[in-house]
N, CA, C and O atoms as CSV, one atom per row, in Angstrom:
chain,resi,resn,atom,element,x,y,z
A,1,ASP,N,N,-22.847,39.851,-48.692
A,1,ASP,CA,C,-22.441,39.008,-49.807
A,1,ASP,C,C,-21.980,37.624,-49.296
A,1,ASP,O,O,-22.018,36.645,-50.042
A,2,ASP,N,N,-21.554,37.549,-48.044
A,2,ASP,CA,C,-21.056,36.290,-47.477
A,2,ASP,C,C,-22.071,35.703,-46.523
A,2,ASP,O,O,-22.387,36.311,-45.501
A,3,GLU,N,N,-22.578,34.543,-46.839
A,3,GLU,CA,C,-23.631,33.907,-45.988
A,3,GLU,C,C,-23.094,33.629,-44.533
A,3,GLU,O,O,-23.877,33.588,-43.584
A,4,ALA,N,N,-21.807,33.448,-44.389
A,4,ALA,CA,C,-21.235,33.189,-43.051
A,4,ALA,C,C,-21.390,34.404,-42.167
A,4,ALA,O,O,-21.494,34.245,-40.950
A,5,THR,N,N,-21.412,35.630,-42.716
A,5,THR,CA,C,-21.514,36.815,-41.872
A,5,THR,C,C,-22.832,37.527,-42.042
A,5,THR,O,O,-23.081,38.524,-41.364
A,6,ALA,N,N,-23.673,37.054,-42.913
A,6,ALA,CA,C,-24.921,37.744,-43.196
A,6,ALA,C,C,-25.834,37.834,-41.994
A,6,ALA,O,O,-26.556,38.821,-41.857
A,7,GLY,N,N,-25.832,36.840,-41.113
A,7,GLY,CA,C,-26.681,36.877,-39.939
A,7,GLY,C,C,-26.346,37.968,-38.934
A,7,GLY,O,O,-27.184,38.324,-38.106
A,8,SER,N,N,-25.139,38.499,-38.997
A,8,SER,CA,C,-24.744,39.518,-38.058
A,8,SER,C,C,-24.665,40.913,-38.721
A,8,SER,O,O,-24.069,41.840,-38.174
A,9,THR,N,N,-25.266,41.028,-39.879
A,9,THR,CA,C,-25.268,42.288,-40.589
A,9,THR,C,C,-26.581,43.022,-40.421
A,9,THR,O,O,-27.642,42.439,-40.646
A,10,LEU,N,N,-26.539,44.288,-40.031
A,10,LEU,CA,C,-27.716,45.100,-39.902
A,10,LEU,C,C,-27.849,46.021,-41.114
A,10,LEU,O,O,-26.895,46.710,-41.476
A,11,PRO,N,N,-29.022,46.036,-41.739
A,11,PRO,CA,C,-29.195,46.974,-42.858
A,11,PRO,C,C,-29.187,48.419,-42.354
A,11,PRO,O,O,-29.577,48.652,-41.209
A,12,ALA,N,N,-28.779,49.361,-43.125
A,12,ALA,CA,C,-28.686,50.755,-42.742
A,12,ALA,C,C,-30.020,51.323,-42.275
A,12,ALA,O,O,-30.051,52.296,-41.522
A,13,THR,N,N,-31.088,50.740,-42.706
A,13,THR,CA,C,-32.441,51.170,-42.332
A,13,THR,C,C,-32.618,51.118,-40.828
A,13,THR,O,O,-33.363,51.924,-40.269
A,14,TYR,N,N,-31.946,50.182,-40.153
A,14,TYR,CA,C,-32.135,50.025,-38.703
A,14,TYR,C,C,-31.082,50.769,-37.891
A,14,TYR,O,O,-31.089,50.681,-36.664
A,15,ILE,N,N,-30.196,51.484,-38.525
A,15,ILE,CA,C,-29.159,52.179,-37.782
A,15,ILE,C,C,-29.481,53.667,-37.706
A,15,ILE,O,O,-29.637,54.335,-38.728
A,16,GLY,N,N,-29.579,54.177,-36.473
A,16,GLY,CA,C,-29.856,55.581,-36.255
A,16,GLY,C,C,-28.625,56.361,-35.790
A,16,GLY,O,O,-28.625,57.592,-35.776
A,17,GLY,N,N,-27.600,55.641,-35.417
A,17,GLY,CA,C,-26.345,56.272,-34.938
A,17,GLY,C,C,-25.367,55.284,-34.417
A,17,GLY,O,O,-25.709,54.120,-34.208
A,18,VAL,N,N,-24.183,55.705,-34.203
A,18,VAL,CA,C,-23.124,54.823,-33.656
A,18,VAL,C,C,-22.455,55.605,-32.475
A,18,VAL,O,O,-22.185,56.802,-32.566
A,19,ALA,N,N,-22.216,54.880,-31.406
A,19,ALA,CA,C,-21.592,55.481,-30.295
A,19,ALA,C,C,-20.389,54.642,-29.873
A,19,ALA,O,O,-20.477,53.415,-29.824
A,20,GLU,N,N,-19.281,55.283,-29.571
A,20,GLU,CA,C,-18.096,54.593,-29.113
A,20,GLU,C,C,-18.189,54.471,-27.580
A,20,GLU,O,O,-18.467,55.443,-26.878
A,21,ALA,N,N,-17.953,53.278,-27.100
A,21,ALA,CA,C,-17.911,53.038,-25.648
A,21,ALA,C,C,-16.551,52.437,-25.332
A,21,ALA,O,O,-16.337,51.234,-25.480
A,22,LYS,N,N,-15.621,53.309,-24.888
A,22,LYS,CA,C,-14.277,52.838,-24.543
A,22,LYS,C,C,-14.379,51.776,-23.484
A,22,LYS,O,O,-15.077,51.943,-22.484
A,23,ARG,N,N,-13.672,50.667,-23.708
A,23,ARG,CA,C,-13.661,49.511,-22.838
A,23,ARG,C,C,-15.092,49.056,-22.549
A,23,ARG,O,O,-15.433,48.692,-21.424
A,24,GLY,N,N,-15.923,49.089,-23.603
A,24,GLY,CA,C,-17.348,48.777,-23.448
A,24,GLY,C,C,-17.640,47.359,-23.066
A,24,GLY,O,O,-18.737,47.077,-22.584
A,25,ALA,N,N,-16.711,46.447,-23.254
A,25,ALA,CA,C,-16.930,45.075,-22.902
A,25,ALA,C,C,-16.456,44.745,-21.457
A,25,ALA,O,O,-16.680,43.646,-20.951
A,26,TRP,N,N,-15.821,45.698,-20.842
A,26,TRP,CA,C,-15.282,45.523,-19.466
A,26,TRP,C,C,-16.389,45.136,-18.526
A,26,TRP,O,O,-17.469,45.718,-18.634
A,27,PRO,N,N,-16.220,44.209,-17.616
A,27,PRO,CA,C,-14.978,43.620,-17.173
A,27,PRO,C,C,-14.540,42.395,-17.989
A,27,PRO,O,O,-13.541,41.755,-17.661
A,28,LEU,N,N,-15.288,42.073,-19.049
A,28,LEU,CA,C,-14.884,40.964,-19.895
A,28,LEU,C,C,-13.889,41.407,-20.929
A,28,LEU,O,O,-13.555,42.589,-21.011
A,29,ASN,N,N,-13.413,40.479,-21.716
A,29,ASN,CA,C,-12.364,40.786,-22.661
A,29,ASN,C,C,-12.918,41.254,-23.992
A,29,ASN,O,O,-14.081,40.998,-24.306
A,30,LEU,N,N,-12.085,41.948,-24.791
A,30,LEU,CA,C,-12.390,42.304,-26.161
A,30,LEU,C,C,-11.226,41.813,-26.995
A,30,LEU,O,O,-10.227,42.515,-27.153
A,31,TRP,N,N,-11.351,40.626,-27.521
A,31,TRP,CA,C,-10.385,39.970,-28.376
A,31,TRP,C,C,-8.966,40.270,-27.957
A,31,TRP,O,O,-8.561,39.935,-26.844
A,32,ASP,N,N,-8.196,40.906,-28.847
A,32,ASP,CA,C,-6.800,41.211,-28.555
A,32,ASP,C,C,-6.594,42.641,-28.041
A,32,ASP,O,O,-5.458,43.109,-27.958
A,33,ILE,N,N,-7.658,43.321,-27.702
A,33,ILE,CA,C,-7.558,44.698,-27.229
A,33,ILE,C,C,-7.256,44.760,-25.730
A,33,ILE,O,O,-6.323,45.451,-25.319
A,34,TYR,N,N,-8.035,44.047,-24.907
A,34,TYR,CA,C,-7.765,43.951,-23.495
A,34,TYR,C,C,-8.380,42.699,-22.941
A,34,TYR,O,O,-9.335,42.158,-23.498
A,35,GLY,N,N,-7.818,42.230,-21.815
A,35,GLY,CA,C,-8.205,40.956,-21.237
A,35,GLY,C,C,-9.324,41.073,-20.225
A,35,GLY,O,O,-9.853,42.161,-19.999
A,36,VAL,N,N,-9.683,39.960,-19.617
A,36,VAL,CA,C,-10.705,39.935,-18.591
A,36,VAL,C,C,-10.149,40.532,-17.316
A,36,VAL,O,O,-8.997,40.283,-16.961
A,37,ASP,N,N,-10.963,41.323,-16.620
A,37,ASP,CA,C,-10.577,41.848,-15.283
A,37,ASP,C,C,-11.031,40.783,-14.300
A,37,ASP,O,O,-12.131,40.853,-13.752
A,38,GLU,N,N,-10.168,39.795,-14.083
A,38,GLU,CA,C,-10.527,38.663,-13.276
A,38,GLU,C,C,-10.886,38.993,-11.853
A,38,GLU,O,O,-11.789,38.376,-11.288
A,39,ALA,N,N,-10.210,39.945,-11.259
A,39,ALA,CA,C,-10.482,40.360,-9.878
A,39,ALA,C,C,-11.913,40.934,-9.806
A,39,ALA,O,O,-12.647,40.647,-8.860
A,40,HIS,N,N,-12.300,41.733,-10.794
A,40,HIS,CA,C,-13.616,42.307,-10.772
A,40,HIS,C,C,-14.741,41.264,-10.990
A,40,HIS,O,O,-15.796,41.310,-10.358
A,41,VAL,N,N,-14.462,40.339,-11.903
A,41,VAL,CA,C,-15.442,39.268,-12.152
A,41,VAL,C,C,-15.605,38.425,-10.884
A,41,VAL,O,O,-16.725,38.061,-10.527
A,42,LYS,N,N,-14.517,38.117,-10.213
A,42,LYS,CA,C,-14.605,37.351,-8.960
A,42,LYS,C,C,-15.424,38.133,-7.920
A,42,LYS,O,O,-16.285,37.570,-7.244
A,43,SER,N,N,-15.154,39.381,-7.810
A,43,SER,CA,C,-15.877,40.222,-6.856
A,43,SER,C,C,-17.389,40.213,-7.175
A,43,SER,O,O,-18.215,40.061,-6.275
A,44,TYR,N,N,-17.733,40.374,-8.448
A,44,TYR,CA,C,-19.112,40.265,-8.838
A,44,TYR,C,C,-19.734,38.931,-8.478
A,44,TYR,O,O,-20.827,38.877,-7.914
A,45,CYS,N,N,-19.036,37.859,-8.804
A,45,CYS,CA,C,-19.585,36.521,-8.478
A,45,CYS,C,C,-19.812,36.346,-7.004
A,45,CYS,O,O,-20.825,35.777,-6.597
A,46,ASP,N,N,-18.891,36.823,-6.189
A,46,ASP,CA,C,-19.037,36.727,-4.742
A,46,ASP,C,C,-20.247,37.562,-4.285
A,46,ASP,O,O,-21.048,37.080,-3.484
A,47,MET,N,N,-20.391,38.770,-4.766
A,47,MET,CA,C,-21.448,39.649,-4.342
A,47,MET,C,C,-22.804,39.182,-4.849
A,47,MET,O,O,-23.804,39.331,-4.147
A,48,ALA,N,N,-22.860,38.614,-6.066
A,48,ALA,CA,C,-24.123,38.248,-6.686
A,48,ALA,C,C,-24.705,36.947,-6.087
A,48,ALA,O,O,-25.755,36.490,-6.537
A,49,ARG,N,N,-24.057,36.364,-5.107
A,49,ARG,CA,C,-24.596,35.159,-4.490
A,49,ARG,C,C,-25.815,35.404,-3.621
A,49,ARG,O,O,-26.551,34.478,-3.279
A,50,SER,N,N,-26.017,36.666,-3.271
A,50,SER,CA,C,-27.197,37.043,-2.481
A,50,SER,C,C,-27.877,38.259,-3.080
A,50,SER,O,O,-27.239,39.045,-3.781
A,51,ALA,N,N,-29.148,38.420,-2.816
A,51,ALA,CA,C,-29.883,39.570,-3.326
A,51,ALA,C,C,-29.309,40.846,-2.790
A,51,ALA,O,O,-29.173,41.809,-3.544
A,52,ASP,N,N,-28.961,40.904,-1.517
A,52,ASP,CA,C,-28.360,42.109,-0.932
A,52,ASP,C,C,-27.015,42.416,-1.503
A,52,ASP,O,O,-26.687,43.579,-1.739
A,53,GLY,N,N,-26.199,41.359,-1.738
A,53,GLY,CA,C,-24.891,41.556,-2.365
A,53,GLY,C,C,-25.013,42.076,-3.759
A,53,GLY,O,O,-24.252,42.959,-4.154
A,54,PHE,N,N,-25.979,41.540,-4.550
A,54,PHE,CA,C,-26.189,41.965,-5.881
A,54,PHE,C,C,-26.589,43.452,-5.911
A,54,PHE,O,O,-26.086,44.232,-6.720
A,55,GLN,N,N,-27.499,43.812,-5.013
A,55,GLN,CA,C,-27.904,45.253,-4.914
A,55,GLN,C,C,-26.733,46.138,-4.587
A,55,GLN,O,O,-26.609,47.242,-5.117
A,56,ALA,N,N,-25.855,45.648,-3.700
A,56,ALA,CA,C,-24.666,46.409,-3.344
A,56,ALA,C,C,-23.729,46.550,-4.551
A,56,ALA,O,O,-23.097,47.592,-4.727
A,57,TYR,N,N,-23.641,45.507,-5.376
A,57,TYR,CA,C,-22.830,45.597,-6.592
A,57,TYR,C,C,-23.412,46.625,-7.522
A,57,TYR,O,O,-22.692,47.469,-8.055
A,58,LEU,N,N,-24.719,46.561,-7.722
A,58,LEU,CA,C,-25.358,47.552,-8.637
A,58,LEU,C,C,-25.125,48.977,-8.118
A,58,LEU,O,O,-24.816,49.878,-8.898
A,59,ALA,N,N,-25.269,49.178,-6.837
A,59,ALA,CA,C,-25.071,50.558,-6.262
A,59,ALA,C,C,-23.618,51.003,-6.491
A,59,ALA,O,O,-23.371,52.160,-6.829
A,60,ALA,N,N,-22.694,50.118,-6.312
A,60,ALA,CA,C,-21.254,50.489,-6.412
A,60,ALA,C,C,-20.751,50.608,-7.827
A,60,ALA,O,O,-19.851,51.408,-8.084
A,61,HIS,N,N,-21.288,49.852,-8.752
A,61,HIS,CA,C,-20.669,49.752,-10.105
A,61,HIS,C,C,-21.598,50.150,-11.258
A,61,HIS,O,O,-21.125,50.522,-12.332
A,62,VAL,N,N,-22.876,50.076,-11.048
A,62,VAL,CA,C,-23.777,50.383,-12.166
A,62,VAL,C,C,-24.498,51.706,-11.933
A,62,VAL,O,O,-24.485,52.585,-12.795
A,63,ASP,N,N,-25.101,51.843,-10.814
A,63,ASP,CA,C,-25.879,53.101,-10.536
A,63,ASP,C,C,-24.995,54.321,-10.584
A,63,ASP,O,O,-25.407,55.360,-11.099
A,64,LEU,N,N,-23.767,54.217,-10.049
A,64,LEU,CA,C,-22.870,55.344,-10.075
A,64,LEU,C,C,-22.477,55.738,-11.493
A,64,LEU,O,O,-22.301,56.921,-11.783
A,65,ARG,N,N,-22.341,54.776,-12.358
A,65,ARG,CA,C,-21.999,55.066,-13.755
A,65,ARG,C,C,-23.144,55.785,-14.458
A,65,ARG,O,O,-22.930,56.714,-15.238
A,66,ARG,N,N,-24.354,55.342,-14.169
A,66,ARG,CA,C,-25.523,55.987,-14.787
A,66,ARG,C,C,-25.619,57.421,-14.313
A,66,ARG,O,O,-25.912,58.308,-15.115
A,67,ALA,N,N,-25.382,57.679,-13.037
A,67,ALA,CA,C,-25.449,59.015,-12.515
A,67,ALA,C,C,-24.405,59.954,-13.122
A,67,ALA,O,O,-24.634,61.157,-13.252
A,68,ALA,N,N,-23.248,59.380,-13.494
A,68,ALA,CA,C,-22.171,60.178,-14.072
A,68,ALA,C,C,-22.433,60.497,-15.548
A,68,ALA,O,O,-21.795,61.392,-16.101
A,69,GLU,N,N,-23.327,59.805,-16.173
A,69,GLU,CA,C,-23.550,60.025,-17.628
A,69,GLU,C,C,-24.382,61.246,-17.870
A,69,GLU,O,O,-24.667,61.581,-19.020
């Protein structure tokens, strides 16, 4: 009903389910819920400066999470 928010509205036709992801925006902030994990973001920035460092970041923080799911 409100044109200001209409662009971010999904019709029910496109929704197949909803999943809760606790701290799903981490390491970034989620409004007033939790802040940025500045130490982690700095670590990511340092590691992502090289291809090897980025692969090490993925192995340490992304691949392990996928394996646990």
